[in-house]
A tleap script that builds the chain and sets N, CA, C and O, in Angstrom:
source leaprc.protein.ff14SB
mol = sequence {
  NMET ALA THR LYS GLU GLU ILE SER MET VAL
  GLY PHE ALA LEU VAL ALA TYR ALA GLY ASP
  ALA ARG THR ALA ALA LEU HIE ALA LEU ASP
  ALA ALA GLU ALA GLY ASP PHE ASP LYS ALA
  ASN ALA MET LEU ASP GLU ALA GLN LYS ASP
  ILE ASN GLU ALA HIE ASN GLN GLN THR GLN
  LEU LEU SER LYS GLU ALA GLY GLY ALA GLN
  MET ASP VAL THR PHE ILE MET VAL HIE GLY
  GLN ASP THR LEU MET THR THR MET LEU LEU
  ILE ASP GLN SER ARG TYR MET ILE ARG MET
  LEU LYS ARG ILE LYS GLN LEU GLU GLU LYS
  CGLN
}
set mol.1.N position { -10.726 15.245 -46.320 }
set mol.1.CA position { -10.140 16.579 -46.297 }
set mol.1.C position { -11.194 17.612 -46.692 }
set mol.1.O position { -11.923 17.440 -47.669 }
set mol.2.N position { -11.255 18.664 -45.925 }
set mol.2.CA position { -12.133 19.771 -46.282 }
set mol.2.C position { -11.336 20.726 -47.163 }
set mol.2.O position { -10.191 21.061 -46.858 }
set mol.3.N position { -11.942 21.152 -48.238 }
set mol.3.CA position { -11.246 22.065 -49.137 }
set mol.3.C position { -11.216 23.473 -48.544 }
set mol.3.O position { -11.988 23.802 -47.644 }
set mol.4.N position { -10.313 24.287 -49.066 }
set mol.4.CA position { -10.264 25.674 -48.617 }
set mol.4.C position { -11.594 26.371 -48.886 }
set mol.4.O position { -12.037 27.210 -48.102 }
set mol.5.N position { -12.224 26.016 -50.002 }
set mol.5.CA position { -13.521 26.621 -50.325 }
set mol.5.C position { -14.570 26.246 -49.283 }
set mol.5.O position { -15.335 27.105 -48.846 }
set mol.6.N position { -14.619 24.962 -48.872 }
set mol.6.CA position { -15.574 24.534 -47.849 }
set mol.6.C position { -15.319 25.253 -46.523 }
set mol.6.O position { -16.254 25.696 -45.856 }
set mol.7.N position { -14.056 25.361 -46.156 }
set mol.7.CA position { -13.701 26.037 -44.914 }
set mol.7.C position { -14.078 27.514 -44.988 }
set mol.7.O position { -14.606 28.071 -44.026 }
set mol.8.N position { -13.810 28.139 -46.115 }
set mol.8.CA position { -14.167 29.544 -46.290 }
set mol.8.C position { -15.673 29.745 -46.247 }
set mol.8.O position { -16.147 30.744 -45.706 }
set mol.9.N position { -16.431 28.812 -46.809 }
set mol.9.CA position { -17.888 28.920 -46.780 }
set mol.9.C position { -18.410 28.844 -45.344 }
set mol.9.O position { -19.345 29.560 -44.984 }
set mol.10.N position { -17.814 27.989 -44.533 }
set mol.10.CA position { -18.182 27.938 -43.121 }
set mol.10.C position { -17.826 29.271 -42.465 }
set mol.10.O position { -18.602 29.797 -41.668 }
set mol.11.N position { -16.669 29.811 -42.794 }
set mol.11.CA position { -16.271 31.113 -42.266 }
set mol.11.C position { -17.271 32.200 -42.624 }
set mol.11.O position { -17.617 33.028 -41.781 }
set mol.12.N position { -17.739 32.203 -43.875 }
set mol.12.CA position { -18.755 33.173 -44.293 }
set mol.12.C position { -20.046 32.986 -43.496 }
set mol.12.O position { -20.681 33.961 -43.094 }
set mol.13.N position { -20.430 31.721 -43.269 }
set mol.13.CA position { -21.643 31.448 -42.497 }
set mol.13.C position { -21.486 31.949 -41.063 }
set mol.13.O position { -22.416 32.525 -40.499 }
set mol.14.N position { -20.314 31.731 -40.477 }
set mol.14.CA position { -20.068 32.221 -39.121 }
set mol.14.C position { -20.214 33.734 -39.058 }
set mol.14.O position { -20.863 34.265 -38.156 }
set mol.15.N position { -19.609 34.425 -40.016 }
set mol.15.CA position { -19.688 35.882 -40.042 }
set mol.15.C position { -21.141 36.334 -40.197 }
set mol.15.O position { -21.576 37.266 -39.521 }
set mol.16.N position { -21.882 35.687 -41.073 }
set mol.16.CA position { -23.268 36.091 -41.323 }
set mol.16.C position { -24.144 35.857 -40.093 }
set mol.16.O position { -24.823 36.775 -39.633 }
set mol.17.N position { -24.135 34.639 -39.562 }
set mol.17.CA position { -24.988 34.340 -38.405 }
set mol.17.C position { -24.557 35.132 -37.173 }
set mol.17.O position { -25.399 35.691 -36.470 }
set mol.18.N position { -23.260 35.185 -36.910 }
set mol.18.CA position { -22.782 35.920 -35.742 }
set mol.18.C position { -23.015 37.425 -35.915 }
set mol.18.O position { -23.298 38.124 -34.942 }
set mol.19.N position { -22.898 37.917 -37.138 }
set mol.19.CA position { -23.184 39.329 -37.394 }
set mol.19.C position { -24.635 39.664 -37.115 }
set mol.19.O position { -24.933 40.702 -36.524 }
set mol.20.N position { -25.545 38.790 -37.538 }
set mol.20.CA position { -26.967 38.996 -37.242 }
set mol.20.C position { -27.214 38.944 -35.740 }
set mol.20.O position { -28.000 39.729 -35.208 }
set mol.21.N position { -26.543 38.019 -35.057 }
set mol.21.CA position { -26.695 37.900 -33.605 }
set mol.21.C position { -26.180 39.154 -32.911 }
set mol.21.O position { -26.782 39.632 -31.950 }
set mol.22.N position { -25.067 39.679 -33.399 }
set mol.22.CA position { -24.498 40.895 -32.811 }
set mol.22.C position { -25.473 42.053 -32.948 }
set mol.22.O position { -25.690 42.803 -31.997 }
set mol.23.N position { -26.052 42.197 -34.109 }
set mol.23.CA position { -27.027 43.260 -34.343 }
set mol.23.C position { -28.216 43.117 -33.405 }
set mol.23.O position { -28.669 44.101 -32.821 }
set mol.24.N position { -28.721 41.903 -33.258 }
set mol.24.CA position { -29.864 41.672 -32.369 }
set mol.24.C position { -29.502 41.982 -30.917 }
set mol.24.O position { -30.312 42.560 -30.193 }
set mol.25.N position { -28.309 41.610 -30.487 }
set mol.25.CA position { -27.877 41.888 -29.113 }
set mol.25.C position { -27.782 43.390 -28.864 }
set mol.25.O position { -28.174 43.872 -27.801 }
set mol.26.N position { -27.267 44.123 -29.836 }
set mol.26.CA position { -27.176 45.573 -29.677 }
set mol.26.C position { -28.560 46.217 -29.651 }
set mol.26.O position { -28.784 47.169 -28.903 }
set mol.27.N position { -29.488 45.707 -30.458 }
set mol.27.CA position { -30.875 46.198 -30.420 }
set mol.27.C position { -31.519 45.864 -29.074 }
set mol.27.O position { -32.330 46.633 -28.558 }
set mol.28.N position { -31.155 44.724 -28.517 }
set mol.28.CA position { -31.677 44.348 -27.200 }
set mol.28.C position { -31.215 45.354 -26.145 }
set mol.28.O position { -31.999 45.765 -25.290 }
set mol.29.N position { -29.966 45.742 -26.206 }
set mol.29.CA position { -29.460 46.747 -25.258 }
set mol.29.C position { -30.174 48.084 -25.440 }
set mol.29.O position { -30.508 48.750 -24.460 }
set mol.30.N position { -30.406 48.474 -26.688 }
set mol.30.CA position { -31.132 49.722 -26.949 }
set mol.30.C position { -32.544 49.661 -26.365 }
set mol.30.O position { -33.017 50.617 -25.750 }
set mol.31.N position { -33.206 48.526 -26.568 }
set mol.31.CA position { -34.568 48.373 -26.049 }
set mol.31.C position { -34.579 48.427 -24.529 }
set mol.31.O position { -35.452 49.059 -23.933 }
set mol.32.N position { -33.623 47.774 -23.908 }
set mol.32.CA position { -33.555 47.782 -22.449 }
set mol.32.C position { -33.292 49.185 -21.920 }
set mol.32.O position { -33.887 49.603 -20.927 }
set mol.33.N position { -32.410 49.903 -22.579 }
set mol.33.CA position { -32.116 51.269 -22.155 }
set mol.33.C position { -33.366 52.140 -22.235 }
set mol.33.O position { -33.547 53.054 -21.430 }
set mol.34.N position { -34.228 51.850 -23.214 }
set mol.34.CA position { -35.484 52.584 -23.375 }
set mol.34.C position { -36.571 52.070 -22.433 }
set mol.34.O position { -37.673 52.618 -22.393 }
set mol.35.N position { -36.259 51.013 -21.673 }
set mol.35.CA position { -37.225 50.471 -20.711 }
set mol.35.C position { -38.124 49.384 -21.251 }
set mol.35.O position { -39.021 48.927 -20.542 }
set mol.36.N position { -37.915 48.953 -22.491 }
set mol.36.CA position { -38.752 47.911 -23.100 }
set mol.36.C position { -38.054 46.556 -22.919 }
set mol.36.O position { -37.369 46.068 -23.818 }
set mol.37.N position { -38.243 45.969 -21.746 }
set mol.37.CA position { -37.535 44.745 -21.403 }
set mol.37.C position { -38.103 43.513 -22.111 }
set mol.37.O position { -37.384 42.539 -22.334 }
set mol.38.N position { -39.378 43.556 -22.459 }
set mol.38.CA position { -39.938 42.440 -23.238 }
set mol.38.C position { -39.275 42.381 -24.617 }
set mol.38.O position { -38.898 41.309 -25.091 }
set mol.39.N position { -39.141 43.541 -25.248 }
set mol.39.CA position { -38.480 43.590 -26.560 }
set mol.39.C position { -37.012 43.206 -26.414 }
set mol.39.O position { -36.468 42.495 -27.258 }
set mol.40.N position { -36.374 43.674 -25.350 }
set mol.40.CA position { -34.958 43.350 -25.124 }
set mol.40.C position { -34.772 41.844 -25.025 }
set mol.40.O position { -33.856 41.288 -25.631 }
set mol.41.N position { -35.631 41.187 -24.270 }
set mol.41.CA position { -35.520 39.735 -24.125 }
set mol.41.C position { -35.831 39.009 -25.426 }
set mol.41.O position { -35.209 37.992 -25.734 }
set mol.42.N position { -36.779 39.519 -26.181 }
set mol.42.CA position { -37.094 38.913 -27.483 }
set mol.42.C position { -35.898 39.047 -28.434 }
set mol.42.O position { -35.589 38.122 -29.185 }
set mol.43.N position { -35.234 40.198 -28.395 }
set mol.43.CA position { -34.067 40.398 -29.253 }
set mol.43.C position { -32.904 39.507 -28.811 }
set mol.43.O position { -32.147 39.019 -29.650 }
set mol.44.N position { -32.760 39.295 -27.513 }
set mol.44.CA position { -31.725 38.378 -27.034 }
set mol.44.C position { -32.020 36.947 -27.468 }
set mol.44.O position { -31.107 36.196 -27.810 }
set mol.45.N position { -33.299 36.572 -27.453 }
set mol.45.CA position { -33.678 35.240 -27.933 }
set mol.45.C position { -33.307 35.084 -29.407 }
set mol.45.O position { -32.802 34.041 -29.822 }
set mol.46.N position { -33.563 36.129 -30.188 }
set mol.46.CA position { -33.203 36.111 -31.614 }
set mol.46.C position { -31.686 36.001 -31.771 }
set mol.46.O position { -31.192 35.237 -32.601 }
set mol.47.N position { -30.964 36.762 -30.975 }
set mol.47.CA position { -29.491 36.708 -31.024 }
set mol.47.C position { -29.007 35.306 -30.691 }
set mol.47.O position { -28.090 34.795 -31.333 }
set mol.48.N position { -29.615 34.686 -29.695 }
set mol.48.CA position { -29.189 33.348 -29.287 }
set mol.48.C position { -29.457 32.318 -30.389 }
set mol.48.O position { -28.642 31.423 -30.613 }
set mol.49.N position { -30.590 32.443 -31.073 }
set mol.49.CA position { -30.883 31.528 -32.186 }
set mol.49.C position { -29.829 31.650 -33.285 }
set mol.49.O position { -29.350 30.648 -33.817 }
set mol.50.N position { -29.476 32.892 -33.616 }
set mol.50.CA position { -28.470 33.100 -34.655 }
set mol.50.C position { -27.103 32.580 -34.219 }
set mol.50.O position { -26.395 31.964 -35.016 }
set mol.51.N position { -26.727 32.817 -32.977 }
set mol.51.CA position { -25.416 32.366 -32.517 }
set mol.51.C position { -25.386 30.844 -32.422 }
set mol.51.O position { -24.343 30.230 -32.649 }
set mol.52.N position { -26.516 30.235 -32.090 }
set mol.52.CA position { -26.580 28.768 -32.076 }
set mol.52.C position { -26.358 28.200 -33.476 }
set mol.52.O position { -25.686 27.182 -33.639 }
set mol.53.N position { -26.922 28.856 -34.476 }
set mol.53.CA position { -26.736 28.387 -35.853 }
set mol.53.C position { -25.274 28.536 -36.270 }
set mol.53.O position { -24.720 27.658 -36.931 }
set mol.54.N position { -24.655 29.644 -35.884 }
set mol.54.CA position { -23.228 29.818 -36.180 }
set mol.54.C position { -22.417 28.726 -35.490 }
set mol.54.O position { -21.502 28.155 -36.083 }
set mol.55.N position { -22.753 28.444 -34.255 }
set mol.55.CA position { -22.031 27.418 -33.504 }
set mol.55.C position { -22.217 26.045 -34.153 }
set mol.55.O position { -21.282 25.245 -34.193 }
set mol.56.N position { -23.419 25.770 -34.657 }
set mol.56.CA position { -23.662 24.500 -35.355 }
set mol.56.C position { -22.775 24.379 -36.595 }
set mol.56.O position { -22.234 23.309 -36.874 }
set mol.57.N position { -22.630 25.473 -37.334 }
set mol.57.CA position { -21.757 25.471 -38.511 }
set mol.57.C position { -20.313 25.154 -38.099 }
set mol.57.O position { -19.636 24.348 -38.737 }
set mol.58.N position { -19.869 25.790 -37.044 }
set mol.58.CA position { -18.518 25.571 -36.546 }
set mol.58.C position { -18.335 24.118 -36.106 }
set mol.58.O position { -17.318 23.493 -36.411 }
set mol.59.N position { -19.321 23.588 -35.391 }
set mol.59.CA position { -19.237 22.224 -34.860 }
set mol.59.C position { -19.127 21.197 -35.979 }
set mol.59.O position { -18.406 20.209 -35.840 }
set mol.60.N position { -19.823 21.414 -37.074 }
set mol.60.CA position { -19.730 20.486 -38.205 }
set mol.60.C position { -18.299 20.410 -38.728 }
set mol.60.O position { -17.793 19.329 -39.027 }
set mol.61.N position { -17.662 21.555 -38.832 }
set mol.61.CA position { -16.280 21.586 -39.312 }
set mol.61.C position { -15.335 20.961 -38.284 }
set mol.61.O position { -14.421 20.218 -38.643 }
set mol.62.N position { -15.559 21.264 -37.013 }
set mol.62.CA position { -14.727 20.682 -35.956 }
set mol.62.C position { -14.855 19.160 -35.926 }
set mol.62.O position { -13.879 18.454 -35.672 }
set mol.63.N position { -16.048 18.667 -36.182 }
set mol.63.CA position { -16.268 17.216 -36.210 }
set mol.63.C position { -15.470 16.563 -37.335 }
set mol.63.O position { -14.917 15.477 -37.167 }
set mol.64.N position { -15.418 17.235 -38.477 }
set mol.64.CA position { -14.618 16.705 -39.593 }
set mol.64.C position { -13.149 16.635 -39.199 }
set mol.64.O position { -12.472 15.641 -39.461 }
set mol.65.N position { -12.668 17.691 -38.574 }
set mol.65.CA position { -11.267 17.708 -38.173 }
set mol.65.C position { -10.997 16.642 -37.114 }
set mol.65.O position { -9.973 15.961 -37.162 }
set mol.66.N position { -11.916 16.500 -36.159 }
set mol.66.CA position { -11.753 15.475 -35.126 }
set mol.66.C position { -11.752 14.084 -35.740 }
set mol.66.O position { -11.134 13.166 -35.201 }
set mol.67.N position { -12.440 13.924 -36.861 }
set mol.67.CA position { -12.482 12.655 -37.573 }
set mol.67.C position { -11.256 12.398 -38.433 }
set mol.67.O position { -11.168 11.372 -39.109 }
set mol.68.N position { -10.314 13.326 -38.408 }
set mol.68.CA position { -9.074 13.114 -39.143 }
set mol.68.C position { -8.917 13.924 -40.409 }
set mol.68.O position { -7.879 13.842 -41.066 }
set mol.69.N position { -9.923 14.705 -40.766 }
set mol.69.CA position { -9.819 15.511 -41.988 }
set mol.69.C position { -8.768 16.596 -41.812 }
set mol.69.O position { -8.674 17.224 -40.757 }
set mol.70.N position { -7.993 16.801 -42.841 }
set mol.70.CA position { -6.973 17.851 -42.846 }
set mol.70.C position { -7.654 19.190 -43.084 }
set mol.70.O position { -8.497 19.309 -43.973 }
set mol.71.N position { -7.297 20.193 -42.300 }
set mol.71.CA position { -7.916 21.515 -42.419 }
set mol.71.C position { -6.861 22.566 -42.716 }
set mol.71.O position { -5.823 22.634 -42.058 }
set mol.72.N position { -7.148 23.378 -43.714 }
set mol.72.CA position { -6.304 24.531 -44.006 }
set mol.72.C position { -6.983 25.768 -43.435 }
set mol.72.O position { -8.180 25.972 -43.636 }
set mol.73.N position { -6.239 26.571 -42.741 }
set mol.73.CA position { -6.785 27.794 -42.163 }
set mol.73.C position { -6.932 28.838 -43.267 }
set mol.73.O position { -6.024 29.040 -44.073 }
set mol.74.N position { -8.080 29.490 -43.288 }
set mol.74.CA position { -8.291 30.587 -44.222 }
set mol.74.C position { -8.566 31.846 -43.418 }
set mol.74.O position { -9.038 31.783 -42.283 }
set mol.75.N position { -8.266 32.983 -44.014 }
set mol.75.CA position { -8.477 34.241 -43.315 }
set mol.75.C position { -9.945 34.433 -42.973 }
set mol.75.O position { -10.267 34.906 -41.884 }
set mol.76.N position { -10.834 34.076 -43.880 }
set mol.76.CA position { -12.265 34.260 -43.611 }
set mol.76.C position { -12.714 33.369 -42.459 }
set mol.76.O position { -13.602 33.748 -41.694 }
set mol.77.N position { -12.113 32.196 -42.327 }
set mol.77.CA position { -12.456 31.331 -41.201 }
set mol.77.C position { -11.965 31.940 -39.891 }
set mol.77.O position { -12.669 31.887 -38.882 }
set mol.78.N position { -10.778 32.512 -39.898 }
set mol.78.CA position { -10.266 33.188 -38.704 }
set mol.78.C position { -11.196 34.351 -38.334 }
set mol.78.O position { -11.535 34.540 -37.166 }
set mol.79.N position { -11.593 35.109 -39.327 }
set mol.79.CA position { -12.519 36.223 -39.091 }
set mol.79.C position { -13.853 35.698 -38.555 }
set mol.79.O position { -14.431 36.282 -37.638 }
set mol.80.N position { -14.331 34.610 -39.123 }
set mol.80.CA position { -15.579 34.007 -38.648 }
set mol.80.C position { -15.485 33.556 -37.201 }
set mol.80.O position { -16.406 33.780 -36.416 }
set mol.81.N position { -14.385 32.925 -36.848 }
set mol.81.CA position { -14.184 32.474 -35.469 }
set mol.81.C position { -14.141 33.666 -34.519 }
set mol.81.O position { -14.736 33.633 -33.442 }
set mol.82.N position { -13.440 34.707 -34.922 }
set mol.82.CA position { -13.348 35.909 -34.106 }
set mol.82.C position { -14.722 36.539 -33.913 }
set mol.82.O position { -15.084 36.925 -32.802 }
set mol.83.N position { -15.478 36.639 -34.985 }
set mol.83.CA position { -16.813 37.224 -34.917 }
set mol.83.C position { -17.718 36.380 -34.021 }
set mol.83.O position { -18.485 36.920 -33.224 }
set mol.84.N position { -17.627 35.077 -34.152 }
set mol.84.CA position { -18.429 34.176 -33.324 }
set mol.84.C position { -18.120 34.370 -31.845 }
set mol.84.O position { -19.030 34.543 -31.034 }
set mol.85.N position { -16.853 34.342 -31.497 }
set mol.85.CA position { -16.475 34.412 -30.084 }
set mol.85.C position { -16.784 35.778 -29.472 }
set mol.85.O position { -17.261 35.851 -28.340 }
set mol.86.N position { -16.520 36.851 -30.199 }
set mol.86.CA position { -16.809 38.168 -29.628 }
set mol.86.C position { -18.311 38.383 -29.493 }
set mol.86.O position { -18.759 39.051 -28.560 }
set mol.87.N position { -19.088 37.828 -30.406 }
set mol.87.CA position { -20.541 37.965 -30.319 }
set mol.87.C position { -21.101 37.123 -29.177 }
set mol.87.O position { -22.042 37.536 -28.499 }
set mol.88.N position { -20.527 35.951 -28.967 }
set mol.88.CA position { -20.971 35.141 -27.823 }
set mol.88.C position { -20.735 35.916 -26.523 }
set mol.88.O position { -21.582 35.905 -25.630 }
set mol.89.N position { -19.604 36.576 -26.419 }
set mol.89.CA position { -19.308 37.389 -25.247 }
set mol.89.C position { -20.280 38.562 -25.147 }
set mol.89.O position { -20.761 38.873 -24.058 }
set mol.90.N position { -20.571 39.211 -26.267 }
set mol.90.CA position { -21.512 40.328 -26.265 }
set mol.90.C position { -22.881 39.888 -25.772 }
set mol.90.O position { -23.512 40.593 -24.985 }
set mol.91.N position { -23.343 38.739 -26.222 }
set mol.91.CA position { -24.652 38.243 -25.784 }
set mol.91.C position { -24.649 37.995 -24.277 }
set mol.91.O position { -25.590 38.378 -23.582 }
set mol.92.N position { -23.604 37.361 -23.778 }
set mol.92.CA position { -23.510 37.120 -22.338 }
set mol.92.C position { -23.510 38.433 -21.565 }
set mol.92.O position { -24.222 38.568 -20.570 }
set mol.93.N position { -22.729 39.384 -22.009 }
set mol.93.CA position { -22.661 40.674 -21.326 }
set mol.93.C position { -23.966 41.453 -21.465 }
set mol.93.O position { -24.361 42.175 -20.550 }
set mol.94.N position { -24.628 41.308 -22.597 }
set mol.94.CA position { -25.918 41.978 -22.793 }
set mol.94.C position { -26.952 41.457 -21.812 }
set mol.94.O position { -27.732 42.231 -21.256 }
set mol.95.N position { -26.963 40.143 -21.597 }
set mol.95.CA position { -27.894 39.571 -20.613 }
set mol.95.C position { -27.664 40.204 -19.241 }
set mol.95.O position { -28.612 40.584 -18.554 }
set mol.96.N position { -26.415 40.310 -18.858 }
set mol.96.CA position { -26.075 40.904 -17.569 }
set mol.96.C position { -26.498 42.375 -17.526 }
set mol.96.O position { -27.128 42.806 -16.560 }
set mol.97.N position { -26.162 43.140 -18.549 }
set mol.97.CA position { -26.483 44.567 -18.558 }
set mol.97.C position { -27.986 44.808 -18.552 }
set mol.97.O position { -28.465 45.741 -17.907 }
set mol.98.N position { -28.727 43.974 -19.264 }
set mol.98.CA position { -30.180 44.132 -19.297 }
set mol.98.C position { -30.769 43.862 -17.913 }
set mol.98.O position { -31.670 44.571 -17.467 }
set mol.99.N position { -30.255 42.831 -17.237 }
set mol.99.CA position { -30.714 42.588 -15.858 }
set mol.99.C position { -30.416 43.796 -14.967 }
set mol.99.O position { -31.243 44.183 -14.142 }
set mol.100.N position { -29.242 44.381 -15.136 }
set mol.100.CA position { -28.872 45.540 -14.317 }
set mol.100.C position { -29.737 46.755 -14.655 }
set mol.100.O position { -30.155 47.483 -13.754 }
set mol.101.N position { -30.009 46.983 -15.942 }
set mol.101.CA position { -30.877 48.087 -16.335 }
set mol.101.C position { -32.282 47.907 -15.771 }
set mol.101.O position { -32.913 48.872 -15.340 }
set mol.102.N position { -32.763 46.680 -15.776 }
set mol.102.CA position { -34.098 46.412 -15.223 }
set mol.102.C position { -34.101 46.678 -13.713 }
set mol.102.O position { -35.048 47.254 -13.178 }
set mol.103.N position { -33.063 46.265 -13.056 }
set mol.103.CA position { -32.965 46.499 -11.616 }
set mol.103.C position { -32.895 47.992 -11.305 }
set mol.103.O position { -33.547 48.464 -10.374 }
set mol.104.N position { -32.120 48.724 -12.068 }
set mol.104.CA position { -32.031 50.174 -11.873 }
set mol.104.C position { -33.397 50.817 -12.043 }
set mol.104.O position { -33.792 51.671 -11.250 }
set mol.105.N position { -34.120 50.401 -13.086 }
set mol.105.CA position { -35.452 50.967 -13.327 }
set mol.105.C position { -36.373 50.671 -12.153 }
set mol.105.O position { -37.111 51.551 -11.710 }
set mol.106.N position { -36.339 49.447 -11.644 }
set mol.106.CA position { -37.183 49.091 -10.507 }
set mol.106.C position { -36.838 49.924 -9.281 }
set mol.106.O position { -37.732 50.361 -8.557 }
set mol.107.N position { -35.554 50.146 -9.043 }
set mol.107.CA position { -35.136 50.969 -7.901 }
set mol.107.C position { -35.561 52.417 -8.077 }
set mol.107.O position { -35.980 53.062 -7.116 }
set mol.108.N position { -35.457 52.931 -9.292 }
set mol.108.CA position { -35.882 54.300 -9.543 }
set mol.108.C position { -37.389 54.464 -9.348 }
set mol.108.O position { -37.847 55.511 -8.888 }
set mol.109.N position { -38.149 53.447 -9.692 }
set mol.109.CA position { -39.601 53.517 -9.544 }
set mol.109.C position { -40.039 53.502 -8.076 }
set mol.109.O position { -41.127 53.973 -7.744 }
set mol.110.N position { -39.194 52.964 -7.209 }
set mol.110.CA position { -39.507 52.921 -5.776 }
set mol.110.C position { -39.348 54.281 -5.115 }
set mol.110.O position { -39.911 54.531 -4.049 }
set mol.111.N position { -38.586 55.151 -5.747 }
set mol.111.CA position { -38.315 56.460 -5.142 }
set mol.111.C position { -39.467 57.411 -5.327 }
set mol.111.O position { -39.401 58.555 -4.877 }
savepdb mol mol.pdb
quit
């Protein structure tokens, strides 16, 4: 059985790692908007590393539950899951938007 404290600690880790990833993804969008696509891609790489670490934290807890451990839901864990999932979506959408911004810049340069 995972204690509420252990579950909450995973929730805190999710919020921290996913929060850092969210910040990096938003900085990546800012860099792309400014035309610095190398920096944008570097920031997306940083965001992906942070989100991978959050996902690893989540997977460890899921493995315990799959192994039969009883899990109590905590509010911080719910918040952590929400932060993780919305940040994963933000990273995916940021990749798409950065590609589109780069394409727009290339088209503008042709004119």
